[in-house]
C-alpha positions in Angstrom: 42.9 -192.5 106.4 42.2 -189.9 109.1 41.6 -191.3 112.6 38.3 -189.6 113.5 36.0 -192.7 114.3 36.2 -195.3 116.9 36.8 -198.2 114.6 39.6 -196.5 112.9 41.2 -195.6 116.2 40.7 -199.3 117.4 42.4 -200.6 114.2 45.3 -198.2 114.8 45.8 -199.3 118.3 45.5 -203.0 117.4 48.2 -202.6 114.9 50.4 -200.8 117.3 49.9 -202.8 120.4 49.5 -206.3 118.9 50.6 -208.8 121.7 49.9 -206.3 124.6 47.0 -207.3 126.8 44.0 -205.3 125.9 41.4 -206.9 128.4 41.4 -208.9 131.3 38.0 -210.7 132.0 36.8 -213.3 134.4 35.9 -216.7 133.5 35.4 -219.8 135.7 36.8 -217.7 138.7 40.0 -216.8 137.0 41.1 -213.7 135.2 42.2 -214.3 131.6 44.1 -212.1 129.2 42.9 -211.0 125.7 45.5 -209.3 123.5 44.9 -206.7 121.1 45.3 -208.9 118.1 42.9 -211.5 119.6 40.5 -208.7 120.4 40.6 -207.5 116.8 40.1 -211.0 115.4 36.9 -211.6 117.4 35.6 -208.2 116.4 36.2 -208.8 112.8 34.5 -212.3 113.0 31.5 -210.7 114.6 31.4 -207.9 112.0 31.5 -210.4 109.2 28.7 -212.4 110.8 26.5 -209.3 111.2 27.1 -208.6 107.5 26.2 -212.1 106.6 22.9 -211.6 108.4 22.1 -208.7 106.3 22.8 -205.9 108.7 23.3 -202.7 106.8 24.9 -199.4 107.7 22.3 -197.5 109.8 20.5 -200.7 111.1 19.8 -200.8 114.8 21.3 -203.7 116.7 20.6 -204.3 120.3 22.6 -205.6 123.3 20.8 -206.9 126.3 23.5 -208.0 128.6 25.4 -207.5 131.8 29.1 -206.2 131.3 31.2 -208.9 129.8 33.8 -209.4 127.1 31.3 -210.3 124.5 29.6 -206.9 125.1 32.8 -205.2 124.1 33.3 -207.4 120.9 29.7 -206.9 119.7 29.8 -203.1 120.3 32.8 -202.5 118.3 31.7 -204.9 115.5 28.4 -203.1 115.2 30.3 -199.7 115.0 32.8 -201.1 112.5 30.0 -201.9 109.9 28.3 -198.6 110.4 25.4 -200.1 112.3 23.9 -198.5 115.3 24.3 -200.0 118.8 21.1 -199.9 121.0 22.2 -201.0 124.6 19.5 -202.1 126.8 19.9 -201.9 130.6 20.2 -205.5 131.9 17.7 -205.1 134.8 14.9 -203.9 132.6 11.5 -205.6 132.4 10.2 -207.3 129.3 7.7 -204.4 128.8 10.4 -201.8 129.1 12.5 -203.8 126.6 9.7 -204.1 124.2 9.2 -200.2 124.1 12.9 -199.6 123.5 13.2 -202.2 120.8 10.1 -200.9 118.9 11.1 -197.2 119.4 14.6 -197.7 118.0 13.5 -200.2 115.3 16.0 -202.9 116.4 16.4 -205.7 113.7 19.1 -207.9 115.4 19.7 -208.6 119.1 22.5 -209.9 121.3 21.5 -211.2 124.7 23.6 -212.5 127.5 21.8 -215.5 128.9 18.6 -217.7 129.2 17.3 -215.3 131.8 17.5 -212.3 129.3 16.2 -214.4 126.5 13.1 -215.4 128.6 12.3 -211.7 128.7 12.4 -211.6 124.8 10.1 -214.6 124.8 7.5 -212.8 126.7 7.2 -210.1 124.1 8.3 -212.1 121.0 5.2 -211.5 119.1 5.3 -207.7 119.8 8.8 -207.4 118.5 8.5 -208.9 115.0 11.1 -206.5 113.7 13.9 -208.4 115.5 15.0 -211.0 112.9 17.6 -212.9 114.9 19.0 -213.4 118.3 22.4 -214.4 119.5 23.0 -215.5 123.1 26.5 -215.0 124.6 26.1 -218.0 126.9 26.1 -221.5 125.4 23.1 -223.6 124.8 20.2 -221.2 125.0 17.3 -222.8 123.1 15.8 -220.6 120.4 18.9 -218.4 119.8 22.1 -218.6 117.6 25.1 -219.4 119.8 27.9 -216.8 120.1 30.6 -219.4 119.4 28.7 -220.5 116.2 28.1 -217.0 115.1 31.8 -216.0 115.3 32.7 -219.2 113.6 30.4 -218.4 110.7 31.9 -215.1 110.5 35.5 -216.4 110.3 34.4 -218.9 107.7 33.2 -216.0 105.4 35.6 -213.2 106.6 38.1 -213.5 103.6 35.2 -213.3 101.2 33.8 -210.1 103.0 37.2 -208.3 103.5 36.4 -205.8 100.7 33.0 -205.1 102.1 34.2 -204.8 105.7 37.0 -202.4 104.5 34.5 -200.3 102.6 32.2 -200.0 105.5 35.0 -198.8 107.7 36.3 -196.4 105.1 32.9 -194.8 104.6 32.2 -194.3 108.2 32.1 -190.6 109.1 32.0 -188.7 112.4 28.5 -187.5 111.7 27.2 -191.0 111.3 24.9 -192.2 114.1 26.7 -194.6 116.4 24.3 -195.4 119.2 20.9 -194.7 120.7 21.0 -194.7 124.5 17.7 -194.6 126.4 17.6 -192.1 129.4 16.8 -193.4 132.9 14.9 -191.5 135.6 12.7 -189.5 133.3 9.0 -189.1 133.6 7.1 -191.4 131.3 8.8 -193.5 128.5 12.6 -193.0 128.3 13.9 -190.9 125.5 16.4 -192.3 122.9 19.5 -190.1 122.8 21.0 -190.2 119.4 25.0 -190.0 119.5 27.2 -189.9 116.6 30.7 -191.4 116.0 32.1 -187.9 116.4 30.2 -187.4 119.7 31.7 -190.5 121.1 35.2 -189.9 119.7 35.4 -186.3 121.0 34.3 -187.3 124.5 36.7 -190.2 124.8 39.6 -187.9 123.6 38.6 -185.2 126.2 38.5 -187.8 128.9 42.1 -189.1 128.0 43.4 -185.5 127.9 41.9 -184.7 131.4 43.0 -187.9 133.1 46.3 -189.1 131.4 47.3 -192.6 131.7 50.1 -194.9 130.4 50.3 -198.3 128.5 50.7 -199.9 131.9 47.6 -198.4 133.4 44.8 -200.9 134.4 41.2 -199.9 134.4 38.6 -201.7 136.7 35.2 -201.5 135.1 32.3 -201.1 137.5 29.4 -199.1 135.8 27.1 -200.8 133.3 28.1 -200.5 129.5 24.5 -199.8 128.7 25.1 -196.1 130.2 27.4 -193.8 128.2 29.7 -192.9 131.0 31.2 -196.4 131.2 31.5 -196.7 127.5 33.2 -193.3 127.3 35.6 -193.8 130.2 36.3 -197.6 130.2 35.9 -198.5 126.6 36.5 -195.7 124.3 38.7 -193.4 126.5 41.1 -196.3 126.9 41.5 -196.6 123.1 
């Protein structure tokens, strides 16, 4: 299978790097290590859970969250099943969020916290296309829990193995991967449509221009809702 999409590249690297550390993330004041095989396990569980919720290739799935590990897992899971990630900038107001959800046709949404979910509650009657909401934080009333969502994915992952493999195999460089809304423009922001090939090509160019080794460590600073951080910090490091 050619390596020309981000999920295929991720699978190759997880196979190759296995027990090496993929991500360090902060929890309860301490940095914790997530190894490549653990990273892949969470992504496959999330992908299976999305399929269980009826998400088809081409469906729009939103992420309204600050930078965190769950953002990375949800993003790659969305891409893995051929769906389209619509990242929402965390500081946006409820009205701004409503416009982007409606414009992109988002059907499923991940939020980080109760504070972000409160924004959705303000506009819930106006975003009827959103069928379900998963909260990364625990115990956010009105949402599915991230922990429970992954557990359900794990429970059905074996039964969905053929479907998940088919989705990855059918993913093409010309398939739409993400819709990112512009900032700083006059009037409503514009949804920029980027394909798997766009993201893959840019990430490869970054890696060639700024070579790094297996022992390099990248400190993330910019928001994943903007394309630069995703290109350099997430996809470039693959």
